[in-house]
VMD Tcl script that draws the C-alpha trace (Angstrom):
set ca {
  {-16.48 12.94 19.76}
  {-13.12 12.18 21.81}
  {-13.87 8.71 21.49}
  {-14.29 9.12 17.65}
  {-11.10 10.42 17.58}
  {-9.49 8.23 18.87}
  {-10.36 5.34 16.48}
  {-9.77 7.58 13.39}
  {-5.83 7.90 14.54}
  {-5.68 4.38 13.99}
  {-8.03 4.31 11.02}
  {-7.01 7.23 8.99}
  {-9.15 5.71 5.72}
  {-12.00 4.72 8.58}
  {-14.47 7.17 6.93}
  {-14.04 6.10 3.14}
  {-13.80 2.63 3.67}
  {-17.03 2.47 5.60}
  {-19.13 4.64 3.25}
  {-17.93 2.32 0.49}
  {-18.66 -0.62 2.47}
  {-22.07 0.44 3.52}
  {-23.09 1.84 -0.64}
  {-21.70 -1.61 -2.21}
  {-23.92 -3.67 0.34}
  {-27.02 -1.50 -0.37}
  {-26.48 -1.75 -4.31}
  {-27.39 -5.30 -4.57}
  {-24.77 -6.27 -6.78}
  {-23.40 -9.73 -7.25}
  {-19.99 -9.57 -4.33}
  {-17.33 -11.98 -4.23}
  {-17.04 -13.84 -0.91}
  {-14.06 -13.63 0.95}
  {-12.38 -15.16 4.01}
  {-9.19 -14.16 5.21}
  {-6.55 -16.52 7.51}
  {-4.69 -14.63 10.07}
  {-5.69 -11.64 12.05}
  {-2.43 -9.83 12.36}
  {-1.12 -6.87 10.39}
  {-1.46 -8.23 7.45}
  {-5.30 -9.79 7.78}
  {-6.22 -6.45 9.03}
  {-4.82 -4.51 6.30}
  {-6.21 -7.12 3.44}
  {-9.80 -7.40 5.32}
  {-9.78 -3.35 5.40}
  {-8.43 -3.65 1.79}
  {-11.55 -6.05 0.86}
  {-14.18 -4.02 2.41}
  {-12.87 -1.07 0.47}
  {-13.44 -2.48 -3.04}
  {-16.69 -2.70 -4.74}
  {-16.57 -5.79 -5.62}
  {-15.83 -7.86 -2.51}
  {-17.80 -9.11 0.65}
  {-15.79 -10.33 3.37}
  {-17.49 -12.99 4.85}
  {-15.47 -15.07 7.20}
  {-12.13 -14.17 9.34}
  {-9.71 -17.44 10.98}
  {-7.93 -16.69 13.39}
  {-5.82 -19.94 15.15}
  {-6.20 -18.99 18.38}
  {-9.21 -16.43 18.42}
  {-7.58 -13.78 20.45}
  {-7.23 -11.35 17.69}
  {-10.81 -11.52 17.06}
  {-11.49 -8.06 19.20}
  {-9.16 -6.41 16.99}
  {-11.24 -6.57 13.98}
  {-14.43 -5.11 16.39}
  {-12.17 -2.49 16.71}
  {-10.85 -1.74 13.65}
  {-14.24 -2.01 12.11}
  {-16.78 -1.17 13.94}
  {-19.10 -0.80 11.00}
  {-18.31 -4.39 9.52}
  {-21.36 -6.48 9.20}
  {-21.57 -8.05 12.65}
  {-22.71 -11.96 11.14}
  {-19.29 -11.66 9.53}
  {-18.27 -15.33 10.58}
  {-15.35 -15.33 13.02}
  {-14.18 -18.88 13.50}
  {-10.73 -20.94 14.77}
  {-11.93 -23.99 12.38}
  {-10.22 -23.44 9.21}
  {-12.57 -26.09 7.64}
  {-15.55 -23.74 8.35}
  {-14.18 -21.05 6.12}
  {-12.72 -23.69 3.45}
  {-15.95 -25.62 3.45}
  {-18.29 -22.51 2.97}
  {-19.57 -22.73 -0.99}
  {-20.39 -18.71 -0.66}
  {-16.69 -17.61 -0.19}
  {-14.69 -17.40 -3.29}
  {-11.48 -15.76 -2.72}
  {-8.83 -16.65 0.35}
  {-6.08 -14.14 1.44}
  {-3.10 -16.18 3.38}
  {-1.95 -13.49 5.64}
  {-0.84 -15.95 8.91}
  {2.99 -16.55 9.81}
  {5.58 -16.81 6.89}
  {6.19 -20.64 8.19}
  {2.91 -21.45 8.21}
  {1.85 -20.09 4.43}
  {2.47 -23.34 2.33}
  {-0.04 -25.22 4.55}
  {-2.50 -23.25 4.26}
  {-2.13 -22.07 0.43}
  {-2.36 -25.59 -0.73}
  {-5.54 -26.25 1.97}
  {-7.68 -23.55 -0.07}
  {-6.39 -24.70 -3.83}
  {-7.63 -27.85 -2.83}
  {-11.17 -26.59 -1.76}
  {-11.31 -24.38 -4.82}
  {-10.37 -21.33 -3.93}
  {-8.94 -18.41 -5.57}
  {-5.73 -17.30 -3.34}
  {-3.78 -14.95 -2.57}
  {-0.75 -15.23 -0.24}
  {0.72 -12.46 1.64}
  {4.64 -12.03 0.59}
  {7.23 -14.02 1.22}
  {5.03 -17.12 -0.63}
  {7.07 -19.42 2.19}
  {9.96 -19.88 3.38}
  {11.33 -23.37 2.59}
  {11.88 -24.57 -1.09}
  {10.64 -27.62 -0.44}
  {7.13 -25.18 0.55}
  {8.02 -23.85 -2.66}
  {7.63 -27.13 -4.35}
  {4.19 -28.06 -2.76}
  {2.82 -24.43 -3.31}
  {3.96 -24.93 -7.06}
  {2.32 -28.89 -7.51}
  {-0.84 -27.59 -5.69}
  {-1.20 -24.59 -8.44}
  {-0.43 -26.19 -11.31}
  {-3.19 -28.69 -10.55}
  {-6.09 -25.87 -9.50}
  {-8.54 -24.48 -12.06}
  {-8.40 -21.29 -9.63}
  {-6.20 -18.51 -9.42}
  {-3.13 -18.42 -7.17}
  {-1.48 -14.66 -6.30}
  {1.44 -13.59 -4.45}
  {1.15 -10.40 -3.14}
  {4.08 -8.74 -3.96}
  {3.79 -5.04 -2.93}
  {6.84 -3.49 -4.69}
  {5.70 -4.41 -8.24}
  {2.49 -2.35 -7.64}
  {4.22 1.14 -7.10}
  {3.76 3.67 -9.79}
  {7.80 4.96 -9.87}
  {8.47 1.16 -9.64}
  {6.03 0.74 -12.90}
  {7.56 3.28 -14.90}
  {11.08 2.26 -14.26}
  {10.18 -1.32 -15.31}
  {8.10 0.31 -18.66}
  {11.77 2.28 -19.29}
  {13.90 -0.78 -18.95}
  {12.04 -3.33 -21.11}
  {11.39 -0.12 -23.74}
  {15.45 0.08 -23.91}
  {15.42 3.73 -22.82}
  {17.97 2.45 -19.93}
  {20.21 0.48 -22.37}
  {21.45 -2.54 -20.85}
  {20.78 -2.86 -16.64}
  {24.68 -3.06 -15.23}
  {23.81 -2.10 -11.55}
  {21.17 -1.60 -9.47}
  {20.68 -1.34 -5.44}
  {17.27 -0.70 -3.56}
  {16.70 -1.57 0.06}
  {13.89 -2.02 2.29}
  {14.84 0.53 5.73}
  {11.80 0.26 7.79}
  {11.91 0.98 11.64}
  {10.46 -2.65 12.84}
  {11.12 -1.87 16.56}
  {7.91 -1.78 17.55}
  {5.84 -3.69 14.79}
  {7.83 -6.51 15.21}
  {6.31 -7.82 18.56}
  {2.69 -4.79 17.53}
  {0.62 -8.08 16.90}
  {2.22 -11.03 18.47}
  {5.87 -12.50 18.98}
  {6.06 -15.17 16.44}
  {8.94 -13.21 14.66}
  {11.31 -13.30 17.65}
  {10.03 -16.78 17.92}
  {13.91 -18.75 17.54}
  {12.55 -21.60 15.87}
  {10.00 -19.83 13.44}
  {11.04 -16.31 13.44}
  {10.84 -14.20 10.87}
  {14.04 -13.55 9.08}
  {14.84 -9.82 8.14}
  {15.64 -10.70 4.51}
  {11.97 -12.62 4.31}
  {10.64 -9.67 5.92}
  {12.04 -7.16 3.49}
  {11.84 -9.87 0.37}
  {10.11 -6.72 -1.46}
  {13.29 -5.08 -2.85}
  {14.72 -8.80 -3.72}
  {11.65 -9.86 -5.91}
  {12.11 -5.69 -7.15}
  {15.57 -6.68 -8.27}
  {14.35 -9.71 -10.13}
  {11.35 -8.03 -11.46}
  {13.18 -5.21 -12.65}
  {16.56 -6.56 -13.79}
  {16.40 -10.44 -13.92}
  {17.14 -13.58 -12.67}
  {20.16 -13.53 -9.76}
  {22.54 -16.37 -9.55}
  {24.28 -15.83 -6.67}
  {23.90 -14.06 -3.83}
  {26.59 -12.96 -0.90}
  {25.05 -11.34 2.51}
  {26.95 -9.49 5.24}
  {25.25 -8.37 8.58}
  {25.26 -6.73 11.76}
  {23.10 -6.77 15.14}
  {23.02 -3.36 16.66}
  {19.74 -1.67 16.51}
  {17.28 -4.85 17.62}
  {19.52 -6.33 20.56}
  {16.56 -9.02 21.20}
  {15.93 -10.09 17.90}
  {17.07 -13.71 17.26}
  {19.29 -12.85 13.91}
  {21.23 -9.62 12.70}
  {18.91 -6.45 12.07}
  {20.86 -5.25 9.26}
  {22.23 -7.01 6.10}
  {23.86 -5.86 2.99}
  {23.08 -8.23 -0.19}
  {24.98 -8.57 -3.04}
  {23.88 -9.97 -6.21}
  {24.67 -11.45 -9.56}
  {22.29 -11.56 -12.04}
  {22.20 -14.34 -15.16}
  {22.56 -11.11 -17.42}
  {26.13 -10.21 -15.78}
  {24.85 -7.02 -13.82}
  {25.68 -6.88 -10.21}
  {23.27 -5.45 -7.72}
  {22.73 -4.59 -3.60}
  {19.97 -4.57 -1.58}
  {20.15 -3.27 2.21}
  {17.68 -4.90 4.65}
  {17.86 -2.62 7.83}
  {14.97 -3.18 11.07}
  {16.18 -0.90 13.07}
  {16.69 2.11 11.08}
  {15.68 5.45 13.07}
  {13.66 7.28 10.61}
  {10.35 8.75 10.62}
  {8.81 6.32 7.96}
  {9.82 3.94 5.73}
  {12.12 4.69 3.01}
  {12.41 2.69 -0.65}
  {15.29 3.88 -2.22}
  {16.36 3.11 -5.46}
  {19.55 3.37 -8.28}
  {19.83 2.15 -11.55}
  {22.54 2.35 -13.88}
  {22.24 1.23 -17.61}
  {24.59 1.65 -20.98}
  {22.16 4.53 -22.27}
  {20.54 5.82 -19.24}
  {20.14 5.97 -15.62}
  {17.37 6.46 -12.40}
  {18.14 8.10 -9.02}
  {14.52 7.86 -6.86}
  {11.94 9.87 -8.89}
  {15.34 11.25 -11.76}
  {15.67 9.66 -15.03}
  {18.90 10.72 -16.43}
  {19.06 9.85 -20.23}
  {22.19 10.20 -22.68}
  {21.03 11.92 -25.55}
  {25.14 11.64 -27.49}
  {26.08 14.89 -26.62}
  {25.06 15.35 -22.85}
  {22.96 13.70 -19.90}
  {20.14 15.00 -19.76}
  {17.79 14.88 -16.54}
  {13.74 14.97 -16.28}
  {11.23 13.69 -13.40}
  {10.14 9.96 -14.02}
  {6.66 11.29 -13.06}
  {4.88 8.43 -10.81}
  {4.58 8.78 -7.15}
  {6.87 6.93 -4.74}
  {5.48 3.99 -2.18}
  {2.36 5.25 -0.41}
  {1.28 2.09 1.44}
  {-2.62 1.81 1.10}
  {-2.98 2.95 -2.26}
  {-0.61 0.06 -3.63}
  {-2.06 -2.78 -1.25}
  {-5.45 -1.95 -3.15}
  {-4.19 -1.65 -6.27}
  {-2.74 -5.65 -5.88}
  {-6.19 -6.45 -4.07}
  {-7.80 -5.32 -6.94}
  {-5.60 -6.87 -9.18}
  {-6.35 -9.92 -7.82}
  {-9.82 -9.27 -8.10}
  {-9.40 -8.51 -11.75}
  {-7.49 -12.21 -12.31}
  {-10.66 -13.80 -10.54}
  {-13.18 -11.95 -12.96}
  {-10.85 -12.99 -15.93}
  {-10.27 -9.18 -16.54}
  {-5.97 -10.38 -16.85}
  {-3.48 -12.90 -15.28}
  {-1.60 -13.02 -12.38}
  {1.59 -10.73 -12.31}
  {2.70 -12.74 -9.48}
  {2.33 -16.64 -9.79}
  {3.60 -19.32 -8.22}
  {7.28 -20.12 -9.71}
  {7.57 -16.16 -10.07}
  {6.95 -16.28 -6.24}
  {9.10 -19.34 -5.76}
  {12.16 -17.58 -7.27}
  {11.69 -14.81 -5.26}
  {12.17 -17.28 -2.34}
  {15.11 -19.21 -3.55}
  {16.97 -16.03 -4.26}
  {16.05 -14.76 -0.22}
  {16.78 -18.56 0.50}
  {20.35 -18.49 -1.06}
  {21.15 -14.65 0.68}
  {20.09 -16.16 4.14}
  {22.42 -19.46 3.65}
  {25.12 -16.72 2.79}
  {24.47 -15.00 5.56}
  {24.87 -18.21 7.60}
  {27.99 -19.73 6.30}
  {30.02 -16.04 5.15}
  {30.30 -17.38 1.10}
  {28.53 -16.32 -1.73}
  {25.59 -18.87 -2.24}
  {23.82 -19.42 -5.36}
  {20.53 -19.57 -6.22}
  {18.74 -22.50 -6.20}
  {16.68 -23.06 -9.88}
  {13.01 -23.01 -10.08}
  {12.00 -25.40 -12.84}
  {10.80 -23.38 -16.25}
  {7.69 -21.61 -16.15}
  {5.15 -23.21 -18.16}
  {2.82 -21.40 -20.48}
  {0.46 -20.40 -18.21}
  {2.76 -18.47 -16.20}
  {4.43 -16.63 -19.00}
  {1.40 -15.79 -19.56}
  {0.22 -14.64 -17.22}
  {3.37 -12.29 -16.61}
  {3.31 -11.00 -19.55}
  {-0.85 -10.05 -19.22}
  {-0.26 -9.21 -15.46}
  {2.31 -6.27 -16.62}
  {0.03 -4.77 -19.62}
  {-3.20 -4.88 -17.09}
  {-0.84 -3.24 -14.38}
  {0.41 -0.84 -16.61}
  {-3.59 0.25 -17.67}
  {-4.39 0.56 -14.30}
  {-1.53 2.85 -13.92}
  {-2.41 5.12 -16.22}
  {-6.37 4.64 -16.19}
  {-8.43 6.70 -14.51}
  {-8.28 4.71 -11.17}
  {-9.47 6.33 -7.68}
  {-6.83 8.17 -6.78}
  {-8.31 8.67 -2.73}
  {-5.08 8.34 -0.36}
  {-6.66 9.18 3.17}
  {-8.90 11.61 5.13}
  {-6.55 14.64 5.26}
  {-8.92 17.02 7.99}
  {-12.10 17.54 8.89}
  {-13.27 21.22 8.37}
  {-15.04 23.42 11.39}
  {-16.92 26.41 10.43}
  {-16.49 28.86 13.30}
  {-17.33 32.72 13.48}
  {-13.43 33.35 15.28}
  {-11.15 30.61 16.21}
  {-8.72 32.72 18.71}
  {-11.67 32.27 21.58}
  {-12.24 28.28 21.21}
  {-8.05 27.45 20.87}
  {-7.76 26.95 24.84}
  {-11.03 24.83 24.47}
  {-9.24 22.23 22.16}
  {-5.53 22.55 23.52}
  {-7.27 20.90 26.57}
  {-8.81 18.09 24.53}
  {-5.89 17.55 23.75}
  {-5.19 19.35 20.28}
  {-1.89 21.15 19.03}
  {-2.73 24.14 18.12}
  {-0.14 24.74 14.23}
  {-0.44 27.18 11.79}
  {-2.62 29.58 10.32}
  {-3.07 30.05 6.67}
  {-5.41 32.01 4.14}
  {-7.60 30.49 1.69}
  {-7.75 33.36 -0.97}
  {-10.25 32.05 -3.19}
  {-12.66 31.67 -0.77}
  {-11.68 34.43 1.74}
  {-11.49 32.27 4.53}
  {-8.74 32.06 7.46}
  {-8.17 28.67 8.37}
  {-6.57 27.48 11.89}
  {-5.49 24.15 11.68}
  {-5.12 21.65 14.86}
  {-3.88 18.11 15.47}
  {-3.75 15.30 17.81}
  {-1.55 12.05 16.97}
  {-3.05 11.51 13.09}
  {-5.96 13.56 13.29}
  {-6.00 17.09 12.01}
  {-9.07 19.40 11.85}
  {-9.17 23.29 10.33}
  {-11.48 25.66 12.26}
  {-12.48 27.82 9.13}
  {-13.94 30.98 9.52}
  {-14.16 34.79 7.78}
  {-11.47 36.56 6.33}
  {-13.59 39.40 5.23}
  {-16.86 39.82 2.97}
  {-17.63 37.66 0.23}
  {-16.23 34.60 2.62}
  {-17.64 31.55 1.81}
  {-18.34 30.60 4.86}
  {-20.36 33.00 5.76}
  {-23.24 32.02 4.11}
  {-23.33 28.31 5.72}
  {-22.86 30.51 9.63}
  {-25.84 32.01 8.96}
  {-27.90 29.30 7.28}
  {-26.56 26.41 10.14}
  {-24.37 27.95 12.49}
  {-21.30 26.75 13.62}
  {-19.94 23.11 13.15}
  {-19.16 20.28 10.72}
  {-18.58 22.11 7.28}
  {-16.39 19.62 5.17}
  {-14.43 16.52 4.79}
  {-10.95 16.73 3.06}
  {-9.68 13.99 1.40}
  {-6.12 13.82 0.20}
  {-5.46 12.76 -3.51}
  {-2.96 12.12 -5.33}
  {-3.29 13.69 -8.41}
  {-6.01 16.60 -8.16}
  {-6.52 17.07 -11.98}
  {-6.76 13.58 -12.51}
  {-8.90 12.79 -9.97}
  {-11.69 16.12 -10.82}
  {-11.54 14.50 -14.41}
  {-12.48 11.36 -13.32}
  {-15.29 12.19 -11.02}
  {-16.50 14.77 -13.31}
  {-16.40 11.69 -15.85}
  {-18.02 9.44 -13.50}
  {-21.20 12.51 -13.29}
  {-19.85 14.52 -10.22}
  {-19.92 18.29 -10.10}
  {-17.61 20.71 -8.73}
  {-17.98 23.82 -7.10}
  {-14.51 25.29 -8.73}
  {-13.95 24.65 -11.97}
  {-9.71 24.59 -11.20}
  {-8.22 24.04 -8.79}
  {-7.29 26.53 -5.68}
  {-4.57 27.46 -3.92}
  {-5.09 26.27 -0.06}
  {-4.20 27.42 3.07}
  {-1.08 25.62 3.84}
  {1.91 25.87 1.55}
  {1.92 23.61 -1.59}
  {-1.41 22.67 -1.12}
  {-3.96 22.63 -3.63}
  {-7.84 22.02 -3.39}
  {-11.27 21.58 -4.98}
  {-14.68 21.50 -3.59}
  {-17.44 18.70 -4.66}
  {-21.02 20.26 -5.16}
  {-22.81 19.21 -2.07}
  {-25.39 18.04 -4.31}
  {-22.80 15.40 -5.90}
  {-22.58 14.07 -2.66}
  {-25.90 13.66 -0.49}
  {-25.25 17.28 1.11}
  {-22.00 16.52 2.69}
  {-19.15 18.74 1.17}
  {-16.21 16.99 0.12}
  {-13.14 18.68 -0.16}
  {-10.26 17.12 -2.43}
  {-6.56 18.17 -1.39}
  {-3.09 17.48 -3.34}
  {0.05 18.43 -1.63}
  {2.99 19.47 -3.87}
  {5.91 18.25 -2.37}
  {9.90 18.71 -2.53}
  {12.70 16.25 -3.26}
  {13.12 15.20 0.10}
  {8.90 15.00 0.44}
  {8.47 18.33 2.26}
  {5.91 20.85 1.04}
  {6.69 23.64 -1.45}
  {5.16 26.75 -2.82}
  {2.71 27.06 -5.40}
  {4.45 29.78 -6.99}
}
mol new
graphics top color blue
foreach p $ca { graphics top sphere $p radius 0.5 }
foreach p [lrange $ca 0 end-1] q [lrange $ca 1 end] { graphics top cylinder $p $q radius 0.2 }
display resetview
């Protein structure tokens, strides 16, 4: 049990991924074969999401040294042991059962792997940044133009529902002409830069933070237009061992005449990464999740109504987009020239930092008809995916354990390393809930709050033990509607108040889940991310 909990701490999505992986392999459906190049943080992330996706099957993983294969076994113990693990790239590229390649190697190596995979006839998804030099941009563009397969760049900020909604507002003219925008990549990387390897600290081939945080330069391009000039200032206070400054402010002039600013910082002391955004137009403005619109007599505000960056759901959306492109359901949102323009803007920002003067962004030759068609179709498809009935399960929230009384058990769980948290009441079920936590693992001891408690009959039939698995969802009502449409049955007709402030819950009937009681959980958040009471 403790070994499993330790594993779960580092894999909060493990149960969901393992279950989907097992189901699709039993289903007999035709799957797209996947090869992942690189076993660092990016490669492990891509591997997880291909294991999760119901149309893909990971068949090979490449690592130049082979030292990282042990991480695969630790993180994905449920993955088929026959998956090829190799230090020979050609062994992956020669396999006819591999259709897709994800390039997740260090940034400066991307071009070599992308070109080799495209020339081998594979569909290629390349981690951001697409590459780190203008010469490599040209190599990738030539290879992509000459290929009959799909090439796509992994730019995750374009897949965040908040940003998709902002893009829709700007393109519709609701904000008028954008004249200023600012955003930022605020990420405590003090541990991350050496978590998987030390290549980011190599003075010759290190990852420049502006390339590492290229997400928001790309986001500015996508939302507000092409960048003509960049001027960057930096300082070196937060990561003293890093071979470059760790914090940068890049001011940019756009082709439209608007001005923008991007903050990139690798060393802030913050609990999680932040991606703030401010946009000002001649008819309206946006502050993160709030829209301000000028109605002629006064400025009205309303919520944007789309969630912010959450990590895994946005990564999965990109994997799904890649699969959709390969299947012919849409066209790439970020093709080769689009990826190259972000690299060129980053290059200008870095060159400005080095020289202390503004630097013009090198111009990438005009997009051919294929790229223009691809970008337009990709945006339409992304909007439909954002609005459509896509799975919105975010993570395993907690495991519920049925007990007759929580109080006598608390010393036991404290000995096991758990911290005793809050105790709440789930009124719809007449159930007390005692929460316990250890790192990223949370348990809920559920016990009767009085006559008619829903847990009483469980205790009579089965005794104490595992009661339910709780999955956090982004929108509980939407997820209930989606699952009902898929033929699943709920115990609850409507969301019920949970045992924590701001918590809404609903239980799937065990008949729909082969005897497993599954609880769906949604947390309503305040402006700073804290839970708020349902009133």
